[in-house]
TIMAR-357878 format. One record per residue (C-alpha): residue number from 1; x negated, y, z. Coordinates in Angstrom, 3 decimals. Last residue first. Layout:
REM residues N
  num         u         v         w
  NUM         X         Y         Z
...
***
This chain:
REM residues 155
  num         u         v         w
  155   -36.237    85.597    78.660
  154   -39.493    85.104    80.458
  153   -40.967    88.278    81.787
  152   -44.546    88.752    80.738
  151   -46.997    88.853    83.624
  150   -49.259    91.875    83.173
  149   -52.822    90.870    82.541
  148   -55.127    92.048    85.309
  147   -57.052    95.083    84.224
  146   -60.052    94.532    81.964
  145   -63.281    95.564    83.581
  144   -65.584    97.760    81.497
  143   -63.999   101.196    81.103
  142   -62.103   102.214    84.251
  141   -63.346    99.594    86.688
  140   -66.950    99.889    85.513
  139   -66.838   103.691    85.823
  138   -65.208   103.333    89.266
  137   -68.101   101.108    90.354
  136   -70.667   103.514    88.863
  135   -69.354   106.351    91.052
  134   -71.032   109.576    89.906
  133   -73.054   111.645    92.361
  132   -76.400   109.872    92.135
  131   -76.373   109.196    89.239
  130   -74.444   110.116    86.095
  129   -71.362   108.302    84.805
  128   -70.372   108.516    81.185
  127   -67.361   108.820    78.887
  126   -68.754   111.486    76.542
  125   -70.815   108.696    74.954
  124   -67.803   106.919    73.371
  123   -69.147   104.139    71.148
  122   -72.080   103.369    73.422
  121   -70.190   103.893    76.682
  120   -72.382   105.791    79.096
  119   -74.477   104.956    82.156
  118   -76.775   107.521    83.705
  117   -80.134   107.357    85.440
  116   -82.331   109.896    87.220
  115   -80.777   109.532    90.620
  114   -82.488   108.051    93.687
  113   -79.274   106.546    94.957
  112   -78.597   105.011    91.544
  111   -82.092   103.571    91.241
  110   -81.851   101.941    94.624
  109   -78.310   100.646    93.970
  108   -79.277    99.189    90.610
  107   -82.351    97.540    92.099
  106   -80.212    95.877    94.785
  105   -77.656    94.801    92.143
  104   -80.131    92.668    90.187
  103   -82.146    92.554    86.970
  102   -79.996    94.979    85.022
  101   -81.336    98.064    86.749
  100   -84.927    96.797    86.784
   99   -84.961    96.142    83.040
   98   -83.342    99.536    82.367
   97   -85.921   101.271    84.521
   96   -88.940    99.444    83.171
   95   -87.904   100.170    79.528
   94   -87.220   103.827    80.296
   93   -90.594   104.179    82.060
   92   -92.431   102.617    79.100
   91   -90.713   105.025    76.662
   90   -91.340   108.014    78.943
   89   -95.040   107.150    79.292
   88   -95.441   106.773    75.513
   87   -93.566   110.007    74.880
   86   -95.758   111.937    77.278
   85   -98.919   110.394    75.871
   84   -98.266   111.538    72.324
   83   -98.491   115.350    72.104
   82  -100.994   116.830    74.525
   81  -102.785   113.658    75.612
   80  -102.936   112.343    72.067
   79  -104.200   115.702    70.781
   78  -106.837   115.778    73.543
   77  -107.952   112.265    72.686
   76  -108.188   113.119    68.988
   75  -110.299   116.185    69.819
   74  -112.476   114.070    72.062
   73  -112.990   111.494    69.318
   72  -113.981   114.180    66.820
   71  -116.454   115.581    69.370
   70  -117.903   112.113    69.925
   69  -118.214   111.463    66.192
   68  -120.150   114.689    65.814
   67  -122.408   114.069    68.838
   66  -123.799   110.675    67.982
   65  -122.966   107.136    66.887
   64  -123.580   104.670    69.732
   63  -124.168   106.965    72.717
   62  -121.398   109.427    71.939
   61  -119.035   106.730    70.657
   60  -119.390   104.847    73.917
   59  -118.577   108.098    75.699
   58  -115.409   108.278    73.579
   57  -114.492   104.783    74.709
   56  -114.650   105.872    78.323
   55  -112.439   108.869    77.603
   54  -109.915   106.733    75.738
   53  -109.780   104.204    78.539
   52  -109.304   106.938    81.138
   51  -106.581   108.588    79.113
   50  -104.691   105.336    78.574
   49  -105.078   104.326    82.256
   48  -103.678   107.469    83.924
   47   -99.893   107.633    83.431
   46   -99.120   104.036    82.575
   45  -101.394   102.810    85.373
   44   -99.732   105.172    87.863
   43   -96.497   103.259    87.343
   42   -93.228   104.660    88.730
   41   -90.244   102.282    88.626
   40   -89.471   102.185    92.366
   39   -89.971   105.941    92.633
   38   -92.237   106.976    95.466
   37   -94.834   108.548    93.215
   36   -93.239   110.305    90.266
   35   -91.766   109.217    86.948
   34   -88.138   108.685    87.973
   33   -86.814   112.197    88.452
   32   -88.574   114.046    85.637
   31   -88.306   110.933    83.438
   30   -84.533   111.103    83.365
   29   -83.113   107.779    82.166
   28   -80.123   106.804    80.032
   27   -78.433   103.389    80.183
   26   -76.280   102.618    77.143
   25   -73.083   100.674    77.177
   24   -71.337    98.200    74.853
   23   -74.544    96.502    73.702
   22   -73.493    93.005    74.812
   21   -76.384    92.860    77.371
   20   -75.360    96.303    78.650
   19   -71.711    95.266    78.932
   18   -72.761    92.121    80.811
   17   -74.830    94.085    83.294
   16   -72.149    96.708    83.809
   15   -69.450    94.079    84.365
   14   -71.759    92.178    86.736
   13   -72.327    95.344    88.707
   12   -68.635    96.041    89.002
   11   -67.957    92.470    90.167
   10   -70.794    92.618    92.732
    9   -69.741    96.051    93.972
    8   -66.149    95.044    94.772
    7   -63.690    96.744    92.444
    6   -62.786   100.415    92.750
    5   -59.051   100.917    92.175
    4   -58.249   101.720    88.533
    3   -57.802   105.340    87.510
    2   -55.045   105.699    84.944
    1   -56.259   106.344    81.438
***
């Protein structure tokens, strides 16, 4: 496919937003880049609140039921923290990131400059664009924006 000239950012962004809403593209996230302080989609509440709530509720079990139930609750909390919490935080982070990216172009630019996201065609995932070095406007021009219809010669 011949490379199309880069469209204006607002047209490219609108094409990406519409394609995402129509389910034609997928937005991937990298939690290692996005889930840290300073990121616009980082949430300390998602990282620390579940563990703090579970620890506080385990203390309630200690005082209400006894030592055995408390130990069982602590074991369950440790298993959650070791195996489940990471996936919960990554799921919430992905949802926040995609929501922010399709909300407005300013958010998309911030997230793209930071890195940690990628846009790919749903039916053709090897056609993708990875932040921050890929050009999302060129991706939109190549795969999402229809070229101007060629005027048919009248005979």
